[in-house]
mmCIF file of the N, C-alpha and C atoms, coordinates in Angstrom:
data_MODEL
# 
_entry.id   MODEL 
# 
loop_
_atom_site.group_PDB 
_atom_site.id 
_atom_site.type_symbol 
_atom_site.label_atom_id 
_atom_site.label_alt_id 
_atom_site.label_comp_id 
_atom_site.label_asym_id 
_atom_site.label_entity_id 
_atom_site.label_seq_id 
_atom_site.pdbx_PDB_ins_code 
_atom_site.Cartn_x 
_atom_site.Cartn_y 
_atom_site.Cartn_z 
_atom_site.occupancy 
_atom_site.B_iso_or_equiv 
_atom_site.pdbx_formal_charge 
_atom_site.auth_seq_id 
_atom_site.auth_comp_id 
_atom_site.auth_asym_id 
_atom_site.auth_atom_id 
_atom_site.pdbx_PDB_model_num 
ATOM 1   N N  . MET A 1 1  ? 0.900   -1.090  -0.010 1.00 0.00 ? 1  MET A N  1 
ATOM 2   C CA . MET A 1 1  ? -0.139  -0.221  -0.102 1.00 0.00 ? 1  MET A CA 1 
ATOM 3   C C  . MET A 1 1  ? 0.882   1.369   -0.180 1.00 0.00 ? 1  MET A C  1 
ATOM 4   N N  . ALA A 1 2  ? 0.613   2.242   -0.691 1.00 0.00 ? 2  ALA A N  1 
ATOM 5   C CA . ALA A 1 2  ? 1.238   3.293   -0.708 1.00 0.00 ? 2  ALA A CA 1 
ATOM 6   C C  . ALA A 1 2  ? 1.306   4.225   0.358  1.00 0.00 ? 2  ALA A C  1 
ATOM 7   N N  . GLU A 1 3  ? 2.304   4.864   0.777  1.00 0.00 ? 3  GLU A N  1 
ATOM 8   C CA . GLU A 1 3  ? 2.281   5.946   2.013  1.00 0.00 ? 3  GLU A CA 1 
ATOM 9   C C  . GLU A 1 3  ? 0.997   6.888   1.734  1.00 0.00 ? 3  GLU A C  1 
ATOM 10  N N  . ASN A 1 4  ? 0.149   7.093   2.767  1.00 0.00 ? 4  ASN A N  1 
ATOM 11  C CA . ASN A 1 4  ? -0.886  7.873   2.921  1.00 0.00 ? 4  ASN A CA 1 
ATOM 12  C C  . ASN A 1 4  ? -2.209  7.554   2.323  1.00 0.00 ? 4  ASN A C  1 
ATOM 13  N N  . ALA A 1 5  ? -2.151  6.215   1.684  1.00 0.00 ? 5  ALA A N  1 
ATOM 14  C CA . ALA A 1 5  ? -3.304  5.574   0.969  1.00 0.00 ? 5  ALA A CA 1 
ATOM 15  C C  . ALA A 1 5  ? -4.335  5.245   2.019  1.00 0.00 ? 5  ALA A C  1 
ATOM 16  N N  . ILE A 1 6  ? -5.610  5.194   1.635  1.00 0.00 ? 6  ILE A N  1 
ATOM 17  C CA . ILE A 1 6  ? -6.604  4.981   2.624  1.00 0.00 ? 6  ILE A CA 1 
ATOM 18  C C  . ILE A 1 6  ? -6.887  3.313   2.220  1.00 0.00 ? 6  ILE A C  1 
ATOM 19  N N  . SER A 1 7  ? -7.093  2.828   3.637  1.00 0.00 ? 7  SER A N  1 
ATOM 20  C CA . SER A 1 7  ? -7.096  1.298   3.425  1.00 0.00 ? 7  SER A CA 1 
ATOM 21  C C  . SER A 1 7  ? -8.687  1.007   3.284  1.00 0.00 ? 7  SER A C  1 
ATOM 22  N N  . ASP A 1 8  ? -9.024  -0.094  2.837  1.00 0.00 ? 8  ASP A N  1 
ATOM 23  C CA . ASP A 1 8  ? -10.444 -0.859  2.417  1.00 0.00 ? 8  ASP A CA 1 
ATOM 24  C C  . ASP A 1 8  ? -10.781 -1.431  3.660  1.00 0.00 ? 8  ASP A C  1 
ATOM 25  N N  . THR A 1 9  ? -10.030 -1.479  4.874  1.00 0.00 ? 9  THR A N  1 
ATOM 26  C CA . THR A 1 9  ? -10.422 -2.555  5.873  1.00 0.00 ? 9  THR A CA 1 
ATOM 27  C C  . THR A 1 9  ? -10.624 -1.679  7.153  1.00 0.00 ? 9  THR A C  1 
ATOM 28  N N  . THR A 1 10 ? -11.726 -2.071  7.886  1.00 0.00 ? 10 THR A N  1 
ATOM 29  C CA . THR A 1 10 ? -12.253 -1.407  9.164  1.00 0.00 ? 10 THR A CA 1 
ATOM 30  C C  . THR A 1 10 ? -10.966 -1.157  9.989  1.00 0.00 ? 10 THR A C  1 
ATOM 31  N N  . PRO A 1 11 ? -10.611 0.167   10.685 1.00 0.00 ? 11 PRO A N  1 
ATOM 32  C CA . PRO A 1 11 ? -9.626  -0.167  11.814 1.00 0.00 ? 11 PRO A CA 1 
ATOM 33  C C  . PRO A 1 11 ? -10.022 -0.993  13.018 1.00 0.00 ? 11 PRO A C  1 
ATOM 34  N N  . GLY A 1 12 ? -9.049  -1.943  13.308 1.00 0.00 ? 12 GLY A N  1 
ATOM 35  C CA . GLY A 1 12 ? -9.287  -2.829  14.437 1.00 0.00 ? 12 GLY A CA 1 
ATOM 36  C C  . GLY A 1 12 ? -9.898  -4.269  14.071 1.00 0.00 ? 12 GLY A C  1 
ATOM 37  N N  . ALA A 1 13 ? -10.435 -4.328  12.611 1.00 0.00 ? 13 ALA A N  1 
ATOM 38  C CA . ALA A 1 13 ? -10.900 -5.647  11.980 1.00 0.00 ? 13 ALA A CA 1 
ATOM 39  C C  . ALA A 1 13 ? -10.103 -6.732  12.394 1.00 0.00 ? 13 ALA A C  1 
ATOM 40  N N  . GLY A 1 14 ? -10.237 -7.888  12.877 1.00 0.00 ? 14 GLY A N  1 
ATOM 41  C CA . GLY A 1 14 ? -9.653  -9.109  13.285 1.00 0.00 ? 14 GLY A CA 1 
ATOM 42  C C  . GLY A 1 14 ? -8.970  -9.023  14.499 1.00 0.00 ? 14 GLY A C  1 
ATOM 43  N N  . THR A 1 15 ? -9.233  -7.840  15.337 1.00 0.00 ? 15 THR A N  1 
ATOM 44  C CA . THR A 1 15 ? -8.501  -8.025  16.625 1.00 0.00 ? 15 THR A CA 1 
ATOM 45  C C  . THR A 1 15 ? -9.618  -8.160  17.438 1.00 0.00 ? 15 THR A C  1 
ATOM 46  N N  . MET A 1 16 ? -9.110  -8.688  18.642 1.00 0.00 ? 16 MET A N  1 
ATOM 47  C CA . MET A 1 16 ? -10.003 -9.069  19.804 1.00 0.00 ? 16 MET A CA 1 
ATOM 48  C C  . MET A 1 16 ? -9.656  -8.255  21.160 1.00 0.00 ? 16 MET A C  1 
ATOM 49  N N  . ASP A 1 17 ? -10.933 -7.978  21.789 1.00 0.00 ? 17 ASP A N  1 
ATOM 50  C CA . ASP A 1 17 ? -10.872 -7.317  22.992 1.00 0.00 ? 17 ASP A CA 1 
ATOM 51  C C  . ASP A 1 17 ? -10.069 -8.077  23.999 1.00 0.00 ? 17 ASP A C  1 
ATOM 52  N N  . PRO A 1 18 ? -9.193  -7.913  24.739 1.00 0.00 ? 18 PRO A N  1 
ATOM 53  C CA . PRO A 1 18 ? -8.558  -8.555  25.920 1.00 0.00 ? 18 PRO A CA 1 
ATOM 54  C C  . PRO A 1 18 ? -9.316  -9.116  27.081 1.00 0.00 ? 18 PRO A C  1 
ATOM 55  N N  . ALA A 1 19 ? -9.330  -10.099 27.580 1.00 0.00 ? 19 ALA A N  1 
ATOM 56  C CA . ALA A 1 19 ? -10.026 -10.641 28.457 1.00 0.00 ? 19 ALA A CA 1 
ATOM 57  C C  . ALA A 1 19 ? -10.419 -9.748  29.497 1.00 0.00 ? 19 ALA A C  1 
ATOM 58  N N  . PRO A 1 20 ? -11.524 -9.623  29.971 1.00 0.00 ? 20 PRO A N  1 
ATOM 59  C CA . PRO A 1 20 ? -12.110 -8.615  30.997 1.00 0.00 ? 20 PRO A CA 1 
ATOM 60  C C  . PRO A 1 20 ? -11.102 -8.997  32.264 1.00 0.00 ? 20 PRO A C  1 
ATOM 61  N N  . GLY A 1 21 ? -10.734 -7.761  33.217 1.00 0.00 ? 21 GLY A N  1 
ATOM 62  C CA . GLY A 1 21 ? -9.970  -8.174  34.268 1.00 0.00 ? 21 GLY A CA 1 
ATOM 63  C C  . GLY A 1 21 ? -10.929 -8.498  35.466 1.00 0.00 ? 21 GLY A C  1 
ATOM 64  N N  . PRO A 1 22 ? -10.526 -8.713  36.795 1.00 0.00 ? 22 PRO A N  1 
ATOM 65  C CA . PRO A 1 22 ? -11.044 -8.804  37.740 1.00 0.00 ? 22 PRO A CA 1 
ATOM 66  C C  . PRO A 1 22 ? -12.532 -7.897  38.261 1.00 0.00 ? 22 PRO A C  1 
ATOM 67  N N  . THR A 1 23 ? -13.287 -8.151  38.726 1.00 0.00 ? 23 THR A N  1 
ATOM 68  C CA . THR A 1 23 ? -14.691 -7.225  38.850 1.00 0.00 ? 23 THR A CA 1 
ATOM 69  C C  . THR A 1 23 ? -14.246 -6.153  39.670 1.00 0.00 ? 23 THR A C  1 
ATOM 70  N N  . GLY A 1 24 ? -14.659 -4.920  38.974 1.00 0.00 ? 24 GLY A N  1 
ATOM 71  C CA . GLY A 1 24 ? -14.584 -3.598  39.740 1.00 0.00 ? 24 GLY A CA 1 
ATOM 72  C C  . GLY A 1 24 ? -13.035 -3.162  39.590 1.00 0.00 ? 24 GLY A C  1 
ATOM 73  N N  . ARG A 1 25 ? -12.429 -3.805  38.680 1.00 0.00 ? 25 ARG A N  1 
ATOM 74  C CA . ARG A 1 25 ? -11.175 -3.085  38.194 1.00 0.00 ? 25 ARG A CA 1 
ATOM 75  C C  . ARG A 1 25 ? -11.105 -2.624  37.046 1.00 0.00 ? 25 ARG A C  1 
ATOM 76  N N  . THR A 1 26 ? -12.066 -2.310  36.123 1.00 0.00 ? 26 THR A N  1 
ATOM 77  C CA . THR A 1 26 ? -12.206 -1.950  34.845 1.00 0.00 ? 26 THR A CA 1 
ATOM 78  C C  . THR A 1 26 ? -11.846 -0.340  34.984 1.00 0.00 ? 26 THR A C  1 
ATOM 79  N N  . GLY A 1 27 ? -10.792 0.145   34.004 1.00 0.00 ? 27 GLY A N  1 
ATOM 80  C CA . GLY A 1 27 ? -10.427 1.436   33.821 1.00 0.00 ? 27 GLY A CA 1 
ATOM 81  C C  . GLY A 1 27 ? -9.151  1.912   35.087 1.00 0.00 ? 27 GLY A C  1 
ATOM 82  N N  . VAL A 1 28 ? -8.888  1.038   35.569 1.00 0.00 ? 28 VAL A N  1 
ATOM 83  C CA . VAL A 1 28 ? -7.846  1.206   36.708 1.00 0.00 ? 28 VAL A CA 1 
ATOM 84  C C  . VAL A 1 28 ? -6.471  1.188   36.103 1.00 0.00 ? 28 VAL A C  1 
ATOM 85  N N  . VAL A 1 29 ? -5.657  2.171   36.442 1.00 0.00 ? 29 VAL A N  1 
ATOM 86  C CA . VAL A 1 29 ? -4.451  2.360   35.690 1.00 0.00 ? 29 VAL A CA 1 
ATOM 87  C C  . VAL A 1 29 ? -3.478  1.303   36.657 1.00 0.00 ? 29 VAL A C  1 
ATOM 88  N N  . GLY A 1 30 ? -2.660  0.849   35.852 1.00 0.00 ? 30 GLY A N  1 
ATOM 89  C CA . GLY A 1 30 ? -1.725  -0.118  36.588 1.00 0.00 ? 30 GLY A CA 1 
ATOM 90  C C  . GLY A 1 30 ? -0.505  -0.554  35.484 1.00 0.00 ? 30 GLY A C  1 
ATOM 91  N N  . GLY A 1 31 ? 0.239   -1.251  35.923 1.00 0.00 ? 31 GLY A N  1 
ATOM 92  C CA . GLY A 1 31 ? 1.592   -1.785  35.461 1.00 0.00 ? 31 GLY A CA 1 
ATOM 93  C C  . GLY A 1 31 ? 1.712   -3.061  35.397 1.00 0.00 ? 31 GLY A C  1 
ATOM 94  N N  . ILE A 1 32 ? 2.909   -3.642  34.793 1.00 0.00 ? 32 ILE A N  1 
ATOM 95  C CA . ILE A 1 32 ? 3.243   -4.940  34.721 1.00 0.00 ? 32 ILE A CA 1 
ATOM 96  C C  . ILE A 1 32 ? 4.673   -4.500  35.271 1.00 0.00 ? 32 ILE A C  1 
ATOM 97  N N  . GLU A 1 33 ? 5.399   -5.201  36.161 1.00 0.00 ? 33 GLU A N  1 
ATOM 98  C CA . GLU A 1 33 ? 6.588   -5.141  36.646 1.00 0.00 ? 33 GLU A CA 1 
ATOM 99  C C  . GLU A 1 33 ? 7.259   -6.657  36.992 1.00 0.00 ? 33 GLU A C  1 
ATOM 100 N N  . SER A 1 34 ? 8.541   -6.508  36.973 1.00 0.00 ? 34 SER A N  1 
ATOM 101 C CA . SER A 1 34 ? 9.314   -7.873  37.074 1.00 0.00 ? 34 SER A CA 1 
ATOM 102 C C  . SER A 1 34 ? 10.587  -7.636  37.649 1.00 0.00 ? 34 SER A C  1 
ATOM 103 N N  . LEU A 1 35 ? 11.211  -8.638  38.583 1.00 0.00 ? 35 LEU A N  1 
ATOM 104 C CA . LEU A 1 35 ? 12.203  -8.683  39.194 1.00 0.00 ? 35 LEU A CA 1 
ATOM 105 C C  . LEU A 1 35 ? 13.037  -9.920  39.083 1.00 0.00 ? 35 LEU A C  1 
ATOM 106 N N  . THR A 1 36 ? 14.135  -10.040 39.299 1.00 0.00 ? 36 THR A N  1 
ATOM 107 C CA . THR A 1 36 ? 14.986  -11.189 39.388 1.00 0.00 ? 36 THR A CA 1 
ATOM 108 C C  . THR A 1 36 ? 15.487  -11.798 40.832 1.00 0.00 ? 36 THR A C  1 
ATOM 109 N N  . LEU A 1 37 ? 14.929  -13.035 41.370 1.00 0.00 ? 37 LEU A N  1 
ATOM 110 C CA . LEU A 1 37 ? 15.176  -13.235 42.775 1.00 0.00 ? 37 LEU A CA 1 
ATOM 111 C C  . LEU A 1 37 ? 15.998  -14.537 42.589 1.00 0.00 ? 37 LEU A C  1 
ATOM 112 N N  . ASP A 1 38 ? 17.136  -14.854 42.806 1.00 0.00 ? 38 ASP A N  1 
ATOM 113 C CA . ASP A 1 38 ? 17.876  -16.326 42.565 1.00 0.00 ? 38 ASP A CA 1 
ATOM 114 C C  . ASP A 1 38 ? 17.853  -16.684 41.398 1.00 0.00 ? 38 ASP A C  1 
ATOM 115 N N  . GLY A 1 39 ? 18.057  -15.898 40.461 1.00 0.00 ? 39 GLY A N  1 
ATOM 116 C CA . GLY A 1 39 ? 18.317  -16.364 39.101 1.00 0.00 ? 39 GLY A CA 1 
ATOM 117 C C  . GLY A 1 39 ? 16.741  -16.617 38.432 1.00 0.00 ? 39 GLY A C  1 
ATOM 118 N N  . ARG A 1 40 ? 15.782  -16.387 39.179 1.00 0.00 ? 40 ARG A N  1 
ATOM 119 C CA . ARG A 1 40 ? 14.454  -16.537 38.766 1.00 0.00 ? 40 ARG A CA 1 
ATOM 120 C C  . ARG A 1 40 ? 13.639  -15.339 38.373 1.00 0.00 ? 40 ARG A C  1 
ATOM 121 N N  . ARG A 1 41 ? 13.223  -14.943 37.049 1.00 0.00 ? 41 ARG A N  1 
ATOM 122 C CA . ARG A 1 41 ? 12.296  -13.784 36.726 1.00 0.00 ? 41 ARG A CA 1 
ATOM 123 C C  . ARG A 1 41 ? 10.999  -13.866 37.332 1.00 0.00 ? 41 ARG A C  1 
ATOM 124 N N  . LEU A 1 42 ? 10.585  -13.084 37.967 1.00 0.00 ? 42 LEU A N  1 
ATOM 125 C CA . LEU A 1 42 ? 9.220   -13.139 38.534 1.00 0.00 ? 42 LEU A CA 1 
ATOM 126 C C  . LEU A 1 42 ? 8.455   -12.003 37.978 1.00 0.00 ? 42 LEU A C  1 
ATOM 127 N N  . TRP A 1 43 ? 6.851   -12.205 37.717 1.00 0.00 ? 43 TRP A N  1 
ATOM 128 C CA . TRP A 1 43 ? 6.140   -10.739 37.071 1.00 0.00 ? 43 TRP A CA 1 
ATOM 129 C C  . TRP A 1 43 ? 4.949   -10.559 37.953 1.00 0.00 ? 43 TRP A C  1 
ATOM 130 N N  . PHE A 1 44 ? 4.821   -9.321  38.069 1.00 0.00 ? 44 PHE A N  1 
ATOM 131 C CA . PHE A 1 44 ? 3.405   -9.107  39.029 1.00 0.00 ? 44 PHE A CA 1 
ATOM 132 C C  . PHE A 1 44 ? 2.839   -7.902  38.317 1.00 0.00 ? 44 PHE A C  1 
ATOM 133 N N  . GLY A 1 45 ? 1.538   -7.802  38.631 1.00 0.00 ? 45 GLY A N  1 
ATOM 134 C CA . GLY A 1 45 ? 0.797   -6.588  38.231 1.00 0.00 ? 45 GLY A CA 1 
ATOM 135 C C  . GLY A 1 45 ? 0.823   -5.767  39.362 1.00 0.00 ? 45 GLY A C  1 
ATOM 136 N N  . PHE A 1 46 ? 0.956   -4.426  39.043 1.00 0.00 ? 46 PHE A N  1 
ATOM 137 C CA . PHE A 1 46 ? 0.685   -3.248  39.980 1.00 0.00 ? 46 PHE A CA 1 
ATOM 138 C C  . PHE A 1 46 ? -0.240  -2.308  39.619 1.00 0.00 ? 46 PHE A C  1 
ATOM 139 N N  . ASP A 1 47 ? -1.137  -1.744  40.800 1.00 0.00 ? 47 ASP A N  1 
ATOM 140 C CA . ASP A 1 47 ? -2.186  -0.865  40.713 1.00 0.00 ? 47 ASP A CA 1 
ATOM 141 C C  . ASP A 1 47 ? -1.739  0.320   41.445 1.00 0.00 ? 47 ASP A C  1 
ATOM 142 N N  . PHE A 1 48 ? -1.464  1.506   40.440 1.00 0.00 ? 48 PHE A N  1 
ATOM 143 C CA . PHE A 1 48 ? -0.783  2.655   40.791 1.00 0.00 ? 48 PHE A CA 1 
ATOM 144 C C  . PHE A 1 48 ? -1.893  3.432   41.978 1.00 0.00 ? 48 PHE A C  1 
ATOM 145 N N  . THR A 1 49 ? -3.386  3.216   41.765 1.00 0.00 ? 49 THR A N  1 
ATOM 146 C CA . THR A 1 49 ? -4.012  4.044   42.446 1.00 0.00 ? 49 THR A CA 1 
ATOM 147 C C  . THR A 1 49 ? -4.442  3.611   43.967 1.00 0.00 ? 49 THR A C  1 
ATOM 148 N N  . SER A 1 50 ? -3.875  2.450   44.139 1.00 0.00 ? 50 SER A N  1 
ATOM 149 C CA . SER A 1 50 ? -4.075  1.838   45.467 1.00 0.00 ? 50 SER A CA 1 
ATOM 150 C C  . SER A 1 50 ? -2.861  1.289   46.288 1.00 0.00 ? 50 SER A C  1 
ATOM 151 N N  . ASP A 1 51 ? -2.035  1.307   45.329 1.00 0.00 ? 51 ASP A N  1 
ATOM 152 C CA . ASP A 1 51 ? -0.648  0.503   45.794 1.00 0.00 ? 51 ASP A CA 1 
ATOM 153 C C  . ASP A 1 51 ? -0.913  -0.883  46.121 1.00 0.00 ? 51 ASP A C  1 
ATOM 154 N N  . GLN A 1 52 ? -1.650  -1.465  45.362 1.00 0.00 ? 52 GLN A N  1 
ATOM 155 C CA . GLN A 1 52 ? -2.201  -2.836  45.457 1.00 0.00 ? 52 GLN A CA 1 
ATOM 156 C C  . GLN A 1 52 ? -1.153  -3.903  44.376 1.00 0.00 ? 52 GLN A C  1 
ATOM 157 N N  . VAL A 1 53 ? -0.504  -5.019  44.908 1.00 0.00 ? 53 VAL A N  1 
ATOM 158 C CA . VAL A 1 53 ? 0.000   -5.850  44.123 1.00 0.00 ? 53 VAL A CA 1 
ATOM 159 C C  . VAL A 1 53 ? -0.660  -7.017  43.575 1.00 0.00 ? 53 VAL A C  1 
ATOM 160 N N  . LEU A 1 54 ? -0.987  -7.245  42.398 1.00 0.00 ? 54 LEU A N  1 
ATOM 161 C CA . LEU A 1 54 ? -1.643  -8.335  42.010 1.00 0.00 ? 54 LEU A CA 1 
ATOM 162 C C  . LEU A 1 54 ? -0.581  -9.446  41.351 1.00 0.00 ? 54 LEU A C  1 
ATOM 163 N N  . SER A 1 55 ? -0.551  -10.694 42.077 1.00 0.00 ? 55 SER A N  1 
ATOM 164 C CA . SER A 1 55 ? 0.182   -11.738 41.590 1.00 0.00 ? 55 SER A CA 1 
ATOM 165 C C  . SER A 1 55 ? -0.358  -12.897 41.640 1.00 0.00 ? 55 SER A C  1 
ATOM 166 N N  . PRO A 1 56 ? 0.053   -14.047 40.907 1.00 0.00 ? 56 PRO A N  1 
ATOM 167 C CA . PRO A 1 56 ? -0.482  -15.399 40.807 1.00 0.00 ? 56 PRO A CA 1 
ATOM 168 C C  . PRO A 1 56 ? 0.110   -15.934 42.397 1.00 0.00 ? 56 PRO A C  1 
ATOM 169 N N  . PRO A 1 57 ? -1.207  -16.882 42.425 1.00 0.00 ? 57 PRO A N  1 
ATOM 170 C CA . PRO A 1 57 ? -1.116  -17.841 43.744 1.00 0.00 ? 57 PRO A CA 1 
ATOM 171 C C  . PRO A 1 57 ? 0.134   -18.653 43.742 1.00 0.00 ? 57 PRO A C  1 
# 
């Protein structure tokens, strides 16, 4: 497609919305963090508005 050409596809077509989060958490600003502990990489979610850490059991 040439630069600045108009596409004949609908924006977002073929994409899926992500799975819904926990109840009551829609629209909350957060992030994903990681750290390495004893050579093992650990990942966790962080909610900036309430200083709440969400991690797998």
